[in-house]
C-alpha positions as CSV (number, residue, x, y, z in Angstrom):
1,M,0.0,0.0,0.0
2,L,1.2,3.5,-0.9
3,E,1.7,5.3,2.4
4,E,3.4,8.5,1.4
5,L,4.3,10.2,-2.0
6,S,6.8,13.1,-2.3
7,I,7.2,15.0,-5.6
8,R,9.7,17.8,-6.2
9,N,10.1,19.9,-9.3
10,Y,8.1,17.6,-11.5
11,A,6.2,19.5,-14.3
12,L,4.1,22.2,-12.5
13,I,4.6,20.7,-9.1
14,E,7.2,22.5,-6.9
15,N,7.3,20.4,-3.7
16,I,4.5,18.3,-2.2
17,S,4.3,15.4,0.2
18,L,1.1,13.5,0.5
19,P,0.2,10.8,3.1
20,F,-2.3,8.2,1.9
21,K,-4.6,5.7,3.5
22,S,-6.3,2.5,2.4
23,G,-9.6,2.5,0.5
24,L,-10.7,4.6,-2.4
25,T,-8.8,7.8,-2.9
26,I,-10.3,10.3,-5.4
27,L,-8.4,13.1,-7.0
28,T,-10.5,16.0,-8.5
29,G,-10.0,19.5,-9.7
30,E,-10.6,21.9,-12.5
31,T,-9.7,20.9,-16.0
32,G,-6.0,21.6,-16.6
33,A,-5.3,21.8,-12.8
34,G,-2.7,19.0,-13.1
35,K,-4.5,15.9,-11.9
36,S,-2.9,13.7,-14.5
37,I,0.5,15.2,-13.4
38,I,0.1,13.3,-10.2
39,V,-0.5,10.0,-12.1
40,G,2.3,10.9,-14.4
41,A,4.7,11.4,-11.4
42,I,3.6,8.0,-10.1
43,S,4.2,6.4,-13.5
44,F,7.6,8.0,-13.6
45,L,8.4,6.4,-10.1
46,L,7.2,3.0,-11.4
47,G,9.8,3.0,-14.2
48,A,8.1,4.7,-17.1
49,K,10.4,6.3,-19.7
50,A,10.8,10.0,-19.2
51,G,12.8,12.9,-20.6
52,V,14.1,16.1,-19.2
53,D,10.9,17.9,-20.2
54,V,9.3,16.6,-17.0
55,I,11.7,18.8,-14.9
56,R,10.0,22.0,-13.7
57,T,11.3,25.0,-15.5
58,G,14.3,26.6,-13.7
59,A,15.0,23.5,-11.6
60,E,18.1,21.2,-11.9
61,E,16.3,17.9,-11.3
62,A,12.9,16.3,-10.8
63,S,12.5,13.7,-8.1
64,V,9.7,11.4,-6.9
65,S,9.8,9.1,-3.9
66,A,7.3,6.9,-2.1
67,T,7.0,4.8,1.0
68,V,5.2,1.6,0.3
69,E,4.0,-0.9,2.9
70,L,4.5,-4.5,1.9
71,G,2.0,-7.0,3.1
72,G,3.2,-10.4,4.2
73,A,1.1,-12.1,1.5
74,N,3.0,-10.3,-1.3
75,R,5.6,-13.1,-1.5
76,E,6.7,-12.2,-5.1
77,A,7.8,-8.7,-4.0
78,L,9.5,-10.0,-0.8
79,D,11.2,-12.8,-2.7
80,W,12.4,-10.3,-5.3
81,L,14.0,-8.1,-2.6
82,A,15.5,-11.1,-0.7
83,A,17.1,-12.3,-3.9
84,R,18.9,-9.0,-4.1
85,D,19.7,-8.7,-0.4
86,I,17.4,-5.8,0.1
87,S,15.6,-5.7,3.4
88,P,12.3,-3.8,4.1
89,D,12.3,-1.4,7.0
90,G,10.8,-2.8,10.2
91,D,10.8,-6.3,8.6
92,T,8.8,-8.5,10.9
93,G,6.9,-11.5,10.0
94,G,7.7,-11.2,6.3
95,S,6.5,-7.7,5.8
96,G,7.7,-4.1,6.1
97,A,8.1,-0.8,4.3
98,V,10.3,0.1,1.3
99,I,11.3,3.5,0.1
100,I,11.4,3.9,-3.7
101,R,13.1,6.9,-5.3
102,R,13.8,8.2,-8.8
103,N,15.2,11.4,-10.2
104,I,16.2,12.9,-13.5
105,K,18.6,15.8,-14.0
106,T,18.7,18.4,-16.8
107,S,21.7,16.6,-18.2
108,G,19.4,13.7,-19.0
109,R,21.0,11.4,-16.4
110,G,18.9,9.9,-13.6
111,A,19.1,7.4,-10.8
112,M,16.7,4.9,-9.2
113,Y,16.8,3.4,-5.8
114,I,15.0,0.8,-3.7
115,Q,16.0,1.2,0.0
116,N,19.0,3.2,-1.1
117,V,20.2,0.4,-3.3
118,P,20.7,1.6,-6.9
119,V,18.6,-0.3,-9.5
120,T,18.1,-0.2,-13.2
121,R,14.9,1.0,-14.8
122,N,14.0,-2.6,-15.8
123,D,14.5,-3.6,-12.1
124,L,12.2,-0.8,-11.0
125,E,9.5,-1.8,-13.5
126,E,9.8,-5.4,-12.5
127,F,9.6,-4.8,-8.7
128,T,6.8,-2.1,-8.8
129,A,4.7,-4.4,-10.9
130,F,4.2,-6.5,-7.8
131,L,2.8,-3.4,-6.0
132,F,0.9,-1.3,-8.4
133,D,-1.4,-1.5,-11.4
134,L,-1.8,1.8,-13.3
135,H,-4.4,2.1,-16.0
136,G,-5.2,5.0,-18.2
137,Q,-3.4,7.2,-20.6
138,H,0.1,6.4,-19.3
139,A,2.3,3.6,-20.4
140,H,2.4,1.4,-17.2
141,E,-0.6,-0.7,-18.3
142,S,-0.4,-4.4,-17.3
143,L,-3.7,-5.2,-19.0
144,V,-2.3,-4.8,-22.6
145,K,0.6,-7.1,-21.9
146,K,-0.4,-10.6,-23.0
147,E,2.0,-12.3,-20.6
148,N,-0.3,-11.1,-17.8
149,H,-3.5,-12.6,-19.3
150,R,-2.4,-16.1,-18.4
151,R,-1.7,-15.0,-14.8
152,Y,-5.1,-13.3,-14.5
153,L,-6.9,-16.5,-15.9
154,D,-4.9,-18.8,-13.6
155,R,-5.7,-16.7,-10.6
156,F,-9.4,-16.7,-11.4
157,A,-9.2,-20.5,-12.0
158,G,-7.4,-21.0,-8.7
159,I,-4.6,-22.9,-10.3
160,E,-1.6,-20.6,-9.6
161,A,0.1,-23.0,-7.3
162,E,-0.5,-25.9,-9.7
163,V,1.0,-24.0,-12.6
164,L,4.0,-23.0,-10.5
165,E,4.5,-26.6,-9.7
166,F,4.3,-27.4,-13.4
167,Y,6.9,-24.8,-14.1
168,G,9.3,-26.5,-11.7
169,R,8.9,-29.8,-13.4
170,F,9.3,-28.2,-16.8
171,L,12.7,-26.7,-15.7
172,L,13.7,-30.1,-14.4
173,L,13.0,-31.6,-17.8
174,A,15.0,-28.8,-19.4
175,E,18.0,-29.6,-17.2
176,K,17.7,-33.3,-18.0
177,R,17.6,-32.7,-21.7
178,K,20.6,-30.4,-21.5
179,A,22.5,-33.1,-19.6
180,L,21.6,-35.6,-22.3
181,E,22.7,-33.4,-25.1
182,S,26.0,-32.8,-23.3
183,S,26.5,-36.6,-23.0
184,L,26.0,-37.0,-26.7
185,S,29.2,-35.1,-27.6
186,S,31.4,-36.9,-30.2
187,T,33.2,-40.1,-29.3
188,R,36.5,-38.5,-30.4
189,D,36.1,-35.6,-28.0
190,R,35.3,-38.0,-25.2
191,E,38.3,-40.2,-26.0
192,M,40.6,-37.3,-26.1
193,R,39.3,-36.1,-22.7
194,L,39.8,-39.6,-21.2
195,E,43.3,-39.7,-22.5
196,V,44.2,-36.4,-20.9
197,L,42.6,-37.4,-17.6
198,N,44.2,-40.8,-17.5
199,Y,47.7,-39.4,-18.2
200,A,47.2,-36.8,-15.4
201,V,46.1,-39.5,-12.9
202,E,49.1,-41.7,-13.8
203,E,51.6,-38.8,-13.6
204,I,50.3,-37.5,-10.3
205,G,50.1,-41.1,-8.9
206,A,53.7,-41.9,-10.0
207,A,54.9,-38.9,-8.1
208,H,53.6,-40.3,-4.8
209,I,53.1,-36.8,-3.5
210,K,52.3,-36.2,0.2
211,A,50.5,-33.3,1.8
212,G,52.9,-30.7,3.3
213,E,55.9,-32.3,1.6
214,S,57.1,-29.2,-0.2
215,R,57.5,-27.3,3.1
216,E,59.8,-29.9,4.5
217,L,61.8,-30.1,1.3
218,E,62.2,-26.3,1.1
219,A,63.5,-26.3,4.7
220,E,66.0,-29.1,3.9
221,A,67.1,-27.3,0.7
222,A,67.8,-24.1,2.6
223,R,69.8,-26.0,5.2
224,L,71.9,-27.8,2.6
225,S,72.4,-24.7,0.4
226,D,73.8,-22.7,3.4
227,Y,76.0,-25.5,4.8
228,E,79.1,-23.4,5.3
229,K,77.3,-20.7,7.3
230,L,75.4,-23.3,9.2
231,A,78.6,-25.3,10.1
232,E,80.3,-22.1,11.3
233,A,77.3,-21.2,13.5
234,V,77.2,-24.8,14.8
235,N,80.9,-24.8,15.8
236,G,80.5,-21.4,17.5
237,A,77.6,-22.7,19.5
238,A,79.5,-25.9,20.4
239,A,82.4,-23.9,21.7
240,S,80.0,-21.9,23.9
241,L,78.2,-25.1,25.1
242,Y,80.9,-27.6,25.7
243,D,84.2,-27.3,23.8
244,G,85.8,-24.2,25.4
245,E,87.3,-23.5,28.8
246,Y,84.5,-21.2,29.6
247,A,81.8,-23.2,28.0
248,I,78.4,-23.3,29.7
249,T,78.7,-26.9,30.8
250,A,82.1,-26.4,32.4
251,L,80.9,-23.2,34.2
252,A,77.7,-24.9,35.4
253,R,79.8,-27.9,36.7
254,R,82.0,-25.6,38.8
255,A,79.0,-23.6,40.0
256,R,77.2,-26.8,41.1
257,S,80.3,-28.0,43.0
258,G,80.6,-24.6,44.8
259,M,76.9,-24.5,45.7
260,D,77.1,-28.1,47.1
261,S,79.8,-26.9,49.5
262,A,78.0,-23.7,50.4
263,A,74.7,-25.4,51.0
264,A,76.3,-27.9,53.3
265,I,77.3,-25.1,55.5
266,D,74.2,-22.9,55.1
267,G,70.9,-24.8,54.7
268,S,69.1,-21.7,53.5
269,L,71.0,-22.1,50.1
270,A,69.4,-25.4,49.4
271,E,66.8,-24.0,47.0
272,L,69.4,-22.1,45.1
273,R,71.6,-25.2,45.0
274,Q,68.8,-27.1,43.5
275,R,68.2,-24.5,40.8
276,V,71.9,-24.5,39.9
277,E,71.9,-28.3,39.7
278,D,68.8,-28.1,37.3
279,L,70.8,-25.6,35.2
280,F,73.7,-27.9,35.0
281,Y,71.6,-30.9,33.9
282,E,69.7,-28.7,31.4
283,A,73.1,-27.5,29.9
284,E,74.2,-31.2,29.8
285,D,71.0,-32.2,28.0
286,I,71.3,-29.4,25.4
287,S,75.0,-30.1,24.9
288,A,74.2,-33.8,24.3
289,E,71.5,-33.1,21.7
290,F,73.5,-30.5,20.0
291,R,76.6,-32.8,19.9
292,A,74.5,-35.4,18.2
293,Y,73.3,-32.9,15.7
294,R,76.9,-31.6,15.1
295,D,78.2,-35.1,14.6
296,E,75.5,-35.9,11.9
297,L,76.0,-32.6,10.1
298,R,77.4,-33.3,6.7
299,F,77.5,-31.5,3.4
300,D,75.7,-33.8,0.8
301,P,75.6,-32.3,-2.7
302,A,73.8,-35.3,-4.0
303,R,71.0,-35.0,-1.5
304,L,70.7,-31.3,-2.3
305,E,70.3,-32.2,-6.0
306,E,67.8,-34.8,-5.1
307,V,65.7,-32.4,-3.0
308,E,65.8,-29.7,-5.6
309,E,64.6,-32.2,-8.3
310,R,61.8,-33.2,-6.0
311,L,60.7,-29.6,-5.5
312,N,60.8,-28.9,-9.2
313,L,58.6,-31.9,-9.8
314,I,56.0,-30.7,-7.3
315,Y,56.1,-27.1,-8.7
316,R,55.7,-28.4,-12.3
317,L,52.7,-30.5,-11.4
318,K,51.1,-27.6,-9.5
319,K,51.6,-25.3,-12.5
320,K,50.2,-27.9,-14.8
321,Y,47.1,-29.0,-12.8
322,V,46.2,-26.3,-10.3
323,P,44.3,-23.2,-11.7
324,A,46.0,-19.9,-11.1
325,G,44.6,-18.1,-8.1
326,K,43.4,-21.3,-6.4
327,T,45.0,-20.7,-3.0
328,E,42.5,-22.4,-0.6
329,L,44.6,-25.5,-0.6
330,S,48.4,-26.1,-0.4
331,G,50.2,-27.1,-3.6
332,E,50.3,-30.8,-2.9
333,E,46.7,-30.8,-1.6
334,A,45.5,-29.0,-4.7
335,I,47.3,-31.5,-7.0
336,L,45.8,-34.4,-5.1
337,A,42.4,-32.8,-5.3
338,Y,42.7,-32.4,-9.0
339,R,43.6,-36.2,-9.2
340,G,40.4,-37.0,-7.3
341,E,38.3,-34.8,-9.6
342,A,39.9,-36.4,-12.6
343,L,39.1,-39.9,-11.3
344,A,35.5,-38.9,-10.8
345,E,35.3,-37.5,-14.4
346,I,36.9,-40.6,-15.8
347,E,34.3,-42.7,-14.0
348,A,31.4,-40.5,-15.4
349,L,32.9,-40.5,-18.9
350,T,33.5,-44.3,-18.8
351,G,29.9,-44.9,-17.8
352,W,28.4,-42.4,-20.2
353,E,26.3,-44.9,-22.0
354,E,24.8,-46.2,-18.8
355,N,24.2,-42.6,-17.7
356,R,22.7,-41.7,-21.0
357,G,20.2,-44.5,-20.7
358,V,19.2,-43.4,-17.2
359,L,18.7,-39.9,-18.5
360,R,16.6,-41.0,-21.4
361,A,14.4,-43.0,-19.1
362,E,14.0,-40.1,-16.7
363,I,13.2,-37.7,-19.6
364,T,10.6,-40.1,-21.0
365,V,8.8,-40.3,-17.6
366,L,9.0,-36.5,-17.2
367,E,7.7,-35.9,-20.7
368,K,4.6,-38.1,-20.1
369,E,4.0,-36.5,-16.7
370,I,4.3,-33.0,-18.1
371,S,2.1,-33.7,-21.1
372,A,-0.6,-35.1,-18.9
373,H,-0.3,-32.2,-16.4
374,A,-0.5,-29.7,-19.2
375,Q,-3.7,-31.3,-20.5
376,G,-5.2,-31.0,-17.1
377,I,-4.3,-27.4,-16.8
378,T,-5.7,-26.7,-20.3
379,K,-9.0,-28.2,-19.3
380,K,-9.2,-26.0,-16.2
381,R,-8.3,-22.9,-18.2
382,H,-11.0,-23.6,-20.8
383,A,-13.6,-24.0,-18.0
384,A,-12.5,-20.9,-16.2
385,A,-12.2,-18.9,-19.4
386,E,-15.9,-19.3,-20.1
387,Q,-16.9,-18.1,-16.5
388,F,-14.4,-15.3,-16.6
389,S,-15.6,-14.0,-19.9
390,R,-19.2,-14.0,-18.8
391,A,-18.4,-12.3,-15.5
392,V,-16.4,-9.6,-17.0
393,T,-18.8,-9.0,-19.9
394,G,-21.6,-8.7,-17.4
395,I,-19.8,-6.0,-15.4
396,I,-18.5,-3.9,-18.3
397,A,-22.1,-3.8,-19.6
398,V,-23.1,-2.0,-16.3
399,L,-20.0,0.2,-16.6
400,G,-21.2,1.8,-19.8
401,M,-20.2,-0.7,-22.5
402,P,-23.6,-2.5,-23.0
403,S,-22.7,-3.9,-26.4
404,A,-19.2,-5.1,-25.6
405,V,-18.3,-8.7,-25.4
406,F,-15.2,-9.7,-23.4
407,S,-13.6,-13.1,-24.3
408,V,-10.7,-15.1,-22.9
409,S,-9.1,-17.1,-25.7
410,V,-7.3,-20.3,-24.8
411,T,-5.5,-21.8,-27.8
412,P,-2.8,-24.3,-28.3
413,K,0.7,-23.0,-28.6
414,G,1.6,-25.0,-31.6
415,K,-0.4,-24.9,-34.9
416,E,0.4,-28.3,-36.3
417,Q,1.4,-30.1,-33.1
418,I,1.1,-29.5,-29.4
419,V,3.9,-27.4,-28.0
420,I,4.4,-27.3,-24.3
421,G,6.1,-24.3,-22.7
422,Q,7.1,-23.5,-19.2
423,W,3.5,-22.4,-18.2
424,G,1.7,-25.1,-20.1
425,A,0.5,-25.8,-23.7
426,D,-1.8,-22.7,-24.0
427,E,-1.7,-19.2,-25.4
428,V,-4.1,-17.1,-23.3
429,E,-5.3,-13.8,-24.7
430,F,-8.0,-11.3,-23.6
431,R,-10.1,-10.1,-26.6
432,I,-13.0,-7.7,-26.8
433,S,-15.6,-6.5,-29.2
434,A,-16.5,-3.0,-28.1
435,N,-19.6,-2.7,-30.4
436,R,-22.3,-5.2,-31.5
437,G,-21.4,-6.9,-34.8
438,E,-17.6,-6.1,-34.5
439,P,-15.1,-8.9,-34.4
440,L,-13.2,-9.7,-31.3
441,K,-9.8,-7.9,-31.2
442,D,-7.0,-7.9,-28.7
443,L,-7.2,-5.4,-25.9
444,S,-4.2,-3.3,-27.1
445,R,-6.4,-2.1,-30.1
446,I,-9.0,-0.5,-27.8
447,A,-8.7,3.2,-28.6
448,S,-10.2,4.6,-25.5
449,G,-8.1,4.7,-22.3
450,G,-11.4,5.0,-20.4
451,E,-12.7,1.8,-21.9
452,L,-9.5,0.0,-21.1
453,S,-9.6,1.3,-17.5
454,R,-13.2,0.1,-17.2
455,V,-12.3,-3.4,-18.5
456,M,-9.5,-3.6,-15.9
457,L,-12.0,-2.4,-13.2
458,A,-14.2,-5.3,-14.2
459,I,-11.4,-7.8,-14.2
460,K,-10.2,-6.6,-10.8
461,T,-13.7,-6.8,-9.5
462,V,-14.0,-10.4,-10.6
463,L,-10.6,-11.3,-9.4
464,S,-11.2,-9.8,-6.0
465,G,-14.3,-11.9,-5.6
466,A,-16.5,-8.7,-5.6
467,D,-18.5,-9.8,-8.6
468,A,-21.3,-7.7,-7.1
469,P,-20.8,-4.5,-5.2
470,G,-20.9,-5.1,-1.5
471,S,-19.5,-8.7,-1.7
472,K,-17.3,-9.7,1.2
473,T,-15.5,-12.4,-0.6
474,R,-11.7,-12.3,-0.2
475,S,-9.2,-12.0,-3.0
476,L,-8.6,-15.2,-5.0
477,G,-4.9,-14.7,-5.0
478,H,-2.1,-12.2,-4.8
479,D,-2.7,-9.1,-6.8
480,P,-1.0,-5.6,-6.6
481,A,-2.4,-3.9,-3.5
482,T,-2.6,-0.5,-5.2
483,L,-4.6,0.2,-8.3
484,I,-4.5,3.6,-10.1
485,F,-7.2,4.6,-12.6
486,D,-6.9,7.7,-14.8
487,E,-9.6,8.9,-17.2
488,I,-11.9,5.9,-16.2
489,D,-14.9,8.2,-16.6
490,T,-14.2,9.2,-20.2
491,G,-17.5,9.3,-22.2
492,I,-19.8,8.1,-19.4
493,G,-22.3,9.7,-17.0
494,G,-25.6,9.1,-15.3
495,E,-26.3,5.5,-14.1
496,V,-23.1,4.3,-15.7
497,A,-21.1,6.7,-13.6
498,L,-22.9,5.6,-10.5
499,A,-22.1,2.0,-11.3
500,V,-18.4,2.8,-11.9
501,G,-18.3,4.5,-8.5
502,E,-20.0,1.6,-6.9
503,Y,-17.5,-0.9,-8.3
504,L,-14.5,1.3,-7.4
505,A,-15.8,1.5,-3.8
506,A,-16.4,-2.3,-3.6
507,I,-12.8,-3.0,-4.6
508,G,-11.6,-0.2,-2.3
509,E,-12.9,-2.2,0.6
510,R,-10.1,-4.6,0.1
511,K,-7.5,-2.7,-1.9
512,Q,-6.0,0.8,-2.2
513,I,-7.5,2.5,-5.2
514,F,-6.6,5.9,-6.7
515,C,-8.9,7.4,-9.3
516,V,-8.8,10.7,-11.2
517,T,-12.3,11.8,-12.1
518,H,-14.4,14.7,-13.3
519,L,-17.7,13.1,-12.2
520,A,-19.3,13.9,-8.8
521,S,-21.2,10.6,-8.8
522,I,-17.8,8.8,-8.7
523,A,-16.1,11.3,-6.4
524,V,-18.8,10.9,-3.7
525,R,-17.7,7.3,-3.2
526,A,-14.3,8.4,-1.9
527,H,-13.0,7.2,1.4
528,N,-10.3,9.8,0.9
529,H,-10.7,12.9,-1.3
530,F,-7.8,15.2,-2.6
531,K,-8.2,18.3,-4.7
532,V,-5.7,19.3,-7.3
533,A,-5.5,23.0,-8.0
534,K,-3.3,25.4,-10.1
535,T,-2.2,28.6,-8.4
536,V,0.0,31.5,-9.3
537,S,2.6,32.4,-6.7
538,P,5.2,35.3,-6.7
539,G,8.9,34.4,-7.1
540,A,12.3,35.9,-7.5
541,K,11.9,35.9,-11.3
542,G,8.3,36.8,-11.4
543,E,5.1,34.9,-11.0
544,R,5.1,31.1,-11.4
545,T,2.3,28.7,-11.9
546,V,2.2,25.9,-9.3
547,T,0.1,22.7,-9.0
548,T,-0.9,22.0,-5.4
549,V,-2.7,19.0,-3.9
550,A,-4.6,19.0,-0.6
551,E,-6.8,16.6,1.3
552,L,-10.3,17.9,1.7
553,S,-12.2,18.2,5.0
554,S,-15.9,17.2,5.0
555,G,-16.9,20.9,4.4
556,E,-14.4,21.4,1.6
557,R,-15.4,18.1,0.1
558,R,-19.1,19.2,0.1
559,E,-18.1,22.4,-1.8
560,E,-15.9,20.4,-4.3
561,I,-18.8,18.0,-5.1
562,A,-21.1,21.0,-5.6
563,R,-18.5,22.5,-8.0
564,M,-18.3,19.3,-10.0
565,L,-22.1,19.2,-10.2
566,A,-22.9,22.7,-11.3
567,G,-19.6,24.6,-11.6
568,D,-20.6,26.7,-8.6
569,A,-19.2,25.6,-5.2
570,G,-21.4,28.1,-3.3
571,G,-24.8,27.7,-5.0
572,S,-27.5,26.5,-2.7
573,A,-29.0,24.1,-5.3
574,A,-25.6,22.6,-6.0
575,L,-24.8,22.3,-2.3
576,A,-28.1,20.6,-1.6
577,H,-27.5,18.1,-4.4
578,A,-24.0,17.5,-3.0
579,D,-25.5,16.8,0.4
580,E,-27.9,14.4,-1.1
581,L,-25.2,12.4,-3.0
582,L,-22.9,12.4,0.0
583,A,-25.6,11.2,2.3
584,K,-26.5,8.4,-0.1
585,Y,-23.2,7.3,-1.5
586,G,-20.5,8.9,0.8
587,G,-17.3,6.9,1.2
588,E,-17.6,7.1,5.0
589,N,-20.6,4.7,4.6
590,H,-18.4,1.9,3.2
591,D,-16.8,-0.8,5.4
592,R,-13.0,-0.7,4.8
593,S,-12.1,-3.6,7.0
594,F,-9.4,-5.8,5.4
């Protein structure tokens, strides 16, 4: 639901911020006041194409933003956000609010954001389609898009979940077919690949590589390469430990002898004597271990050559079989991991015929299952199409199109043979004959935006379960929570206008509806009433025309209805008529419980 709309420097609007509520919101005003500018600004926000001409004269940029509350039932919108790591504000229990922003500068550059995350115009259109349906003279009209016709029919038929399940099975079939096609690569290619893999497995196996081996070899190579420096350092250490007159062991021995004598005279030195004795034994142990190391120290050029050859082998295998940049494993571990992967691929390629047979059997089962499922969906669509066509035709007759016939066409995808796609085997198209005797045509060829809006009003009425005004039936499935109708009253009046208002109010009991109208008989149905006006205000560079929007109080609303009836907001007759209409049809008389 649209909670707040802010518009700055868009067309004749300077700066407005409007809070909105649920129910039927009506926008009225004098001709040329700028009512459709509001709808245009919303269309701009929803991703419609726009040029710099929408920027208010003298401004650097135009911007439109909105706060939209997401209901927990709108899983499509919530899943879309989750897939892009965008979180609604106050997200609790799978719902929350999102802020949508869009601007355009005089340079022609613009930016779009959802929750401060930059998005493309296509992203913006895709996401906002889950939230809004806009119908009228602007381009954001979901009704003329044939891909939506199937969704509307499936929603009416109550088979959305079934069709979604079919879609999942269809994708699985596509994956199986792709795997089979891959397995049917030429025998020569497969043999060449096996030859490469077998050679790699044999080469790595013959090397008998061990994890962590290169680190040990590098340490040994460093020791052998610097033998002279090492020997010099070892001899120096030996002299300090045990070879020299003042070696640690000799000094420790004399210190121990002295402390033995001293402790025999003064017992308080017993603890120090023990520590000196420990020092002596520690020096003896160190000397013994170091002597053994020194005795074994030899310069072995043959061993150095052997170590370097081994390291070169490991480095060569790593370069050959480990992709550059793969650093999560050590060199030997990565080489061994490649050998394991190669063995698995060899097994798969060796058993390709068996695997292909399994795949073919699975594909055959899936094809039969999907074909039968598609036929079942087709039957349900045909049955629902007849009911849907009758229901919509009945409503548009009341809405000022008495000779019109609405028809839902369900035809096979293929002309000569059945073609099954991801949503079934059917092409679904809404068609209409606006006048008696005229052939059915697709909806995009309806000339009047008002007629198109009334057809959508009828469809939304049927889908919401409100096939008669006042019905309390809940929605048959997810549908955008906010509907916007512009020029829905074109070419109608009298009883038809009353019927349009009645149907708008009926849907407004369960959805948020915005409607621009010139007719008082529609405006009186409003739960919320805004007036759009054009004023002239002084500025630094002279007087400027500004479009303003304000919510009307009950008294102001009474005067606006009177103006719409007779062009005279203060005439007693017009006011009396306005009072009569408000008393009979006023939006406050409608139950808007959701």
